C-alpha positions as a Python dict, from the first residue, in 0.01 Angstrom:
ca = {
    (1, 'M'): (0, 0, 0),
    (2, 'R'): (342, 163, -1),
    (3, 'S'): (629, 38, -211),
    (4, 'R'): (994, 121, -237),
    (5, 'Y'): (1269, 38, -483),
    (6, 'E'): (1640, 15, -415),
    (7, 'E'): (1914, -115, -638),
    (8, 'A'): (2257, -252, -554),
    (9, 'T'): (2529, -334, -804),
    (10, 'L'): (2761, -610, -689),
    (11, 'D'): (3085, -726, -847),
    (12, 'T'): (3193, -1088, -834),
    (13, 'Q'): (3542, -1230, -846),
    (14, 'G'): (3452, -1459, -1137),
    (15, 'D'): (3321, -1807, -1202),
    (16, 'G'): (3168, -1970, -894),
    (17, 'D'): (3185, -1662, -673),
    (18, 'M'): (2897, -1637, -427),
    (19, 'I'): (2787, -1323, -248),
    (20, 'D'): (2564, -1310, 58),
    (21, 'V'): (2305, -1046, -32),
    (22, 'T'): (2140, -1048, 312),
    (23, 'P'): (2310, -725, 428),
    (24, 'Y'): (2199, -544, 110),
    (25, 'A'): (1839, -661, 153),
    (26, 'Q'): (1843, -570, 522),
    (27, 'K'): (1972, -221, 440),
    (28, 'A'): (1688, -171, 190),
    (29, 'I'): (1435, -284, 451),
    (30, 'D'): (1586, -53, 713),
    (31, 'N'): (1587, 239, 466),
    (32, 'A'): (1216, 184, 394),
    (33, 'G'): (1131, 231, 761),
    (34, 'L'): (865, -41, 751),
    (35, 'A'): (783, -279, 1035),
    (36, 'D'): (649, -552, 807),
    (37, 'G'): (612, -626, 440),
    (38, 'L'): (775, -813, 155),
    (39, 'C'): (1129, -777, 25),
    (40, 'T'): (1191, -911, -324),
    (41, 'V'): (1547, -965, -440),
    (42, 'F'): (1606, -1003, -814),
    (43, 'V'): (1908, -1058, -1035),
    (44, 'A'): (1895, -952, -1399),
    (45, 'H'): (2176, -1130, -1577),
    (46, 'S'): (2178, -1444, -1789),
    (47, 'T'): (2489, -1595, -1629),
    (48, 'C'): (2396, -1519, -1269),
    (49, 'G'): (2156, -1699, -1041),
    (50, 'M'): (2012, -1662, -697),
    (51, 'T'): (1932, -1925, -438),
    (52, 'T'): (1899, -1963, -65),
    (53, 'I'): (2182, -2143, 110),
    (54, 'E'): (2380, -2109, 428),
    (55, 'H'): (2663, -1879, 321),
    (56, 'E'): (2950, -2070, 474),
    (57, 'P'): (3253, -2227, 302),
    (58, 'G'): (3137, -2590, 312),
    (59, 'A'): (2791, -2520, 170),
    (60, 'T'): (2913, -2289, -104),
    (61, 'A'): (3186, -2537, -204),
    (62, 'D'): (2928, -2816, -221),
    (63, 'L'): (2695, -2607, -436),
    (64, 'N'): (2980, -2509, -668),
    (65, 'G'): (3069, -2879, -703),
    (66, 'V'): (2715, -2968, -805),
    (67, 'L'): (2695, -2680, -1052),
    (68, 'E'): (3034, -2766, -1199),
    (69, 'G'): (2919, -3124, -1254),
    (70, 'I'): (2617, -3000, -1447),
    (71, 'A'): (2827, -2751, -1643),
    (72, 'T'): (3074, -3028, -1736),
    (73, 'Q'): (2788, -3209, -1907),
    (74, 'V'): (2717, -2895, -2109),
    (75, 'T'): (3084, -2871, -2210),
    (76, 'Y'): (3058, -3228, -2341),
    (77, 'A'): (2738, -3143, -2529),
    (78, 'R'): (2901, -2834, -2680),
    (79, 'R'): (3166, -3050, -2845),
    (80, 'Y'): (2908, -3265, -3021),
    (81, 'H'): (2611, -3036, -3079),
    (82, 'R'): (2652, -2702, -3253),
    (83, 'R'): (2324, -2573, -3110),
    (84, 'V'): (2481, -2522, -2768),
    (85, 'G'): (2624, -2170, -2759),
    (86, 'P'): (2967, -2064, -2631),
    (87, 'S'): (2832, -1933, -2300),
    (88, 'A'): (2602, -2229, -2234),
    (89, 'R'): (2807, -2347, -1936),
    (90, 'E'): (2778, -2012, -1756),
    (91, 'R'): (2411, -1972, -1843),
    (92, 'L'): (2332, -2321, -1717),
    (93, 'R'): (2508, -2259, -1386),
    (94, 'G'): (2305, -1943, -1333),
    (95, 'N'): (1978, -2098, -1449),
    (96, 'E'): (2021, -2406, -1235),
    (97, 'L'): (2021, -2186, -927),
    (98, 'C'): (1695, -2027, -1037),
    (99, 'T'): (1513, -2360, -1060),
    (100, 'Q'): (1589, -2478, -707),
}
């Protein structure tokens, strides 16, 4: 079985920014020259998450609204519980995407 590794570094515009990674994955598949197989996409950052969603303005706005609602609960918890760290809101937004 053949395998191939490619890496892409993407920059976001800040909190709530969503990037469609489909073109990057397609380029890696094309570069591999394979007709079939498996493409795994991975993000290695504690405040970033990955999910599948239609990448259009309405869907991304809806998802950001849901994530912001969850993050607001963490902000409330941070005020009253010292165990919640300063970047808990960002980590929760990223982790929530990973559990979908």
